C-alpha positions as CSV (number, residue, x, y, z in Angstrom):
1,M,-76.6,-65.5,43.1
2,E,-80.7,-64.5,42.1
3,P,-80.7,-61.0,39.8
4,V,-82.8,-59.2,42.5
5,N,-79.8,-59.5,44.5
6,Q,-77.3,-58.3,43.1
7,F,-79.9,-54.9,42.5
8,V,-79.6,-53.6,45.7
9,N,-76.8,-50.9,44.7
10,L,-77.8,-50.1,41.1
11,T,-76.2,-46.6,39.3
12,W,-77.0,-45.7,35.8
13,D,-73.6,-46.6,35.5
14,D,-74.6,-50.5,36.0
15,L,-77.2,-49.7,32.3
16,T,-75.3,-50.8,29.3
17,I,-77.6,-49.6,26.5
18,I,-76.4,-49.4,22.9
19,D,-78.2,-47.7,20.1
20,N,-81.0,-46.8,22.0
21,K,-81.6,-50.2,23.3
22,L,-80.7,-51.8,26.9
23,K,-78.5,-54.8,26.6
24,A,-77.9,-55.3,30.1
25,V,-78.0,-54.8,33.8
26,K,-74.9,-55.2,35.3
27,D,-73.6,-57.3,33.2
28,F,-77.0,-59.6,33.5
29,D,-78.6,-59.6,29.8
30,V,-81.6,-58.1,29.4
31,K,-83.6,-60.5,27.9
32,L,-83.1,-63.2,31.3
33,L,-83.8,-60.7,33.1
34,K,-88.0,-61.2,34.8
35,Y,-90.7,-59.1,35.4
36,R,-89.7,-58.8,39.1
37,D,-86.0,-58.0,38.7
38,L,-86.9,-54.9,36.1
39,R,-89.3,-53.6,39.7
40,M,-86.5,-53.7,41.4
41,I,-84.0,-52.2,39.0
42,C,-86.3,-49.3,38.3
43,T,-86.6,-48.8,42.1
44,Q,-82.9,-48.7,42.1
45,L,-83.2,-46.1,39.9
46,K,-85.7,-43.8,41.2
47,I,-87.7,-44.5,38.2
48,R,-91.6,-44.7,39.6
49,G,-94.6,-44.9,37.8
50,V,-94.0,-48.6,37.4
51,K,-96.2,-50.9,38.4
52,S,-98.5,-51.8,36.5
53,L,-95.9,-51.3,32.4
54,T,-95.4,-54.1,31.1
55,K,-91.4,-55.4,30.4
56,E,-90.9,-53.7,27.4
57,Q,-92.8,-50.7,28.7
58,M,-90.0,-50.1,31.9
59,I,-87.0,-51.6,29.9
60,N,-87.9,-48.8,27.3
61,K,-88.8,-45.9,29.9
62,L,-85.2,-46.9,31.8
63,V,-83.4,-46.3,27.9
64,S,-85.3,-42.8,27.9
65,R,-84.6,-41.3,31.9
66,H,-81.0,-42.5,31.4
67,Q,-81.1,-40.4,27.3
68,I,-82.3,-37.6,29.8
69,K,-80.0,-37.7,32.1
70,T,-77.4,-37.6,29.7
71,R,-78.6,-35.0,27.6
72,Y,-79.2,-32.9,30.9
73,A,-75.7,-34.0,32.1
74,K,-74.2,-31.9,28.8
75,I,-76.2,-29.6,29.1
76,T,-75.0,-28.3,32.7
77,E,-71.3,-29.0,31.9
78,T,-71.4,-26.7,29.0
79,A,-73.3,-24.3,30.5
80,D,-72.6,-21.1,32.9
81,V,-75.2,-21.3,35.7
82,S,-74.1,-18.4,37.7
83,D,-74.9,-15.8,34.9
84,V,-78.8,-17.5,33.7
85,M,-80.4,-18.1,37.4
86,P,-81.0,-14.2,38.5
87,Q,-81.1,-13.3,35.3
88,C,-84.8,-16.0,35.2
89,V,-85.8,-15.3,39.3
90,Y,-85.8,-11.1,38.4
91,R,-88.1,-11.9,34.7
92,L,-90.5,-14.2,36.0
93,L,-90.6,-11.7,39.0
94,N,-91.0,-8.8,36.6
95,I,-94.0,-10.6,34.8
96,L,-95.7,-11.8,37.9
97,F,-95.8,-8.0,39.5
98,L,-97.4,-6.5,36.1
99,D,-100.5,-3.9,36.6
100,T,-101.3,-5.1,33.7
101,F,-100.5,-8.9,34.0
102,S,-102.1,-9.0,37.4
103,E,-105.5,-7.1,35.6
104,S,-105.9,-9.8,32.6
105,F,-105.4,-12.8,35.2
106,A,-108.0,-11.2,37.0
């Protein structure tokens, strides 16, 4: 079966990244993947802006997006969002509606 048909239900867990390099996608070696296979992978993982990129650039974008997702997951696991969110919203409202800020902004 062709690799393109294998990437229909792809998730981030199917990527094999070792030492910040993409090695395999669902047991397919990255070196054997074609341009259209990488486009299909990016489409399934909802990565936009890869239409005019080369294969190497697409692979780098996949690796960087995976790193960002894993770092963000670690932050949300350790942070208590319930305490932070209301303060941020009220601070933003206070800044936006300060008279000195609105005068200088106008």
